[in-house]
C-alpha positions in Angstrom: 48.2 193.4 230.5 47.9 194.8 233.8 48.9 192.2 236.2 49.5 192.0 240.0 51.1 189.4 241.9 50.1 187.9 245.5 51.5 185.9 247.7 50.3 183.7 250.3 52.2 181.7 253.5 55.4 183.0 251.8 57.7 185.9 250.9 56.8 187.2 247.6 60.0 186.8 245.9 61.1 189.1 243.2 62.0 186.2 240.7 58.2 184.5 241.1 56.6 188.0 240.0 59.3 188.2 237.2 58.8 185.1 236.0 54.7 185.6 236.2 54.4 188.1 234.4 57.4 186.9 231.2 54.8 184.0 231.0 51.7 185.9 231.0 52.7 188.5 228.5 53.1 186.2 225.8 49.4 185.7 226.3 48.3 188.9 225.1 48.0 187.6 221.8 45.0 185.9 222.4 43.7 188.7 224.0 42.3 192.2 222.0 41.2 194.8 224.5 43.8 195.3 227.8 43.0 193.2 230.2 43.6 191.7 234.0 45.4 189.3 236.0 45.1 188.7 239.7 47.7 185.8 240.3 47.9 183.8 243.9 51.0 182.6 244.3 50.8 180.0 247.7 52.8 177.4 249.9 50.8 174.9 251.7 53.6 172.2 253.2 55.4 171.2 250.4 52.8 172.3 247.4 52.8 175.3 245.2 49.3 176.5 244.7 49.3 178.8 241.5 45.8 180.7 240.8 44.6 182.9 238.1 42.1 184.8 237.2 42.4 186.8 234.0 39.7 189.2 233.1 40.1 190.3 229.4 36.7 191.4 226.8 34.1 190.9 228.9 35.5 186.7 229.4 36.7 185.6 233.0 39.0 183.0 232.8 40.2 180.9 236.1 42.9 177.6 236.4 44.6 176.4 239.4 47.5 174.2 239.4 49.3 172.6 242.5 53.0 171.5 241.9 56.3 170.1 244.2 57.8 172.8 242.3 56.7 176.3 241.4 58.0 176.5 237.7 56.4 173.9 237.3 53.2 175.5 239.0 52.7 178.6 237.0 53.5 177.0 233.7 50.6 174.5 234.1 48.7 177.6 235.0 49.8 179.3 231.7 49.0 176.1 229.8 45.7 176.0 231.3 44.7 179.8 230.4 46.3 179.2 227.4 43.6 176.6 225.9 40.9 177.9 227.1 41.9 181.2 225.1 42.3 179.5 222.1 39.4 178.0 222.8 37.0 180.8 223.1 38.6 181.9 220.2 38.2 179.2 218.1 34.3 179.6 219.1 34.6 183.5 217.9 36.0 182.9 214.9 32.9 179.8 214.7 30.3 182.1 214.9 31.7 184.9 212.8 31.8 182.1 209.4 28.3 180.4 210.9 26.2 183.9 210.8 27.8 184.1 207.3 27.0 180.6 205.7 23.5 179.8 204.3 21.7 176.4 205.9 23.3 173.5 204.4 22.0 172.1 200.7 20.9 175.3 199.5 23.2 177.0 196.7 24.2 180.7 195.7 22.4 182.4 193.0 24.3 183.7 190.2 23.0 186.2 187.1 24.8 187.6 184.4 25.9 190.5 185.7 28.5 188.8 187.9 29.8 187.1 185.2 29.8 190.4 182.4 32.1 192.2 184.9 35.3 191.6 182.7 38.3 189.3 182.4 39.3 191.0 185.5 36.3 188.6 188.2 37.2 186.8 190.6 35.9 184.0 193.0 34.5 185.3 196.2 33.2 182.7 197.5 33.7 179.4 198.0 30.7 176.6 199.4 31.6 173.5 200.0 28.3 171.4 200.2 27.6 168.3 202.0 25.6 166.0 199.0 22.8 163.9 200.8 21.1 161.1 198.8 18.0 162.1 197.6 15.1 161.0 195.1 14.3 164.2 192.6 10.6 163.9 194.7 12.5 165.1 197.6 14.5 167.3 195.7 11.6 168.8 194.3 9.8 169.2 197.8 12.5 171.0 199.7 13.0 173.6 196.2 9.1 174.1 196.6 9.7 174.8 200.6 13.2 177.0 200.2 13.1 180.5 198.4 16.5 178.6 196.9 16.5 178.8 193.3 18.7 175.8 192.7 19.7 172.5 194.5 23.2 170.6 193.7 22.1 166.7 195.5 23.5 163.4 194.6 20.8 161.3 193.7 19.5 158.0 195.1 20.2 155.8 192.5 22.9 155.8 190.2 24.8 158.2 193.1 25.6 160.8 190.3 25.7 164.6 190.9 22.3 166.2 189.8 21.5 169.7 189.5 17.5 171.0 189.8 16.1 174.5 189.4 14.5 176.6 188.9 13.4 178.1 185.6 11.6 181.9 184.7 8.4 180.3 183.8 8.0 178.0 187.5 9.2 175.2 186.0 12.1 173.2 186.9 15.3 171.8 185.3 17.3 168.9 185.6 20.8 168.6 184.7 22.5 165.1 185.3 25.7 163.9 185.5 27.0 160.9 184.6 31.5 160.1 185.9 
């Protein structure tokens, strides 16, 4: 990480530069590529102001904090930057997960070839569904309008979990559970 520290209205003391560099090095776990950090330390009357501009991965993060003590101002600014980096990381992680997911209520297709791989077969995908209470007519309408081969749903009248699937002959089959 490339760090530049600028001091305004004060003499740039060595401890301030070292303290800022030490704190910013801890943020490298959130940034994959080389990053640049521009830090401005300024003193205005009794206030110590710290501004940090971090540029990494096409991302530009700014934070500004003022406090009576320079240590506290630096720490609070680093916390703000860290919070923004975590939020950005979660967004990226969410985008990757959402692109792999299918629409809610859809099931995945399994063939007998998947089961014939032998005893070494493992679960390669887990999907969590929110089961919507639906009537049988609603389920049939949904399965006809989508490409799904089956739908898992909660029956609106009995509250049991059921499965409707499209058979090879084009007709539909219903699997009812009783619990």
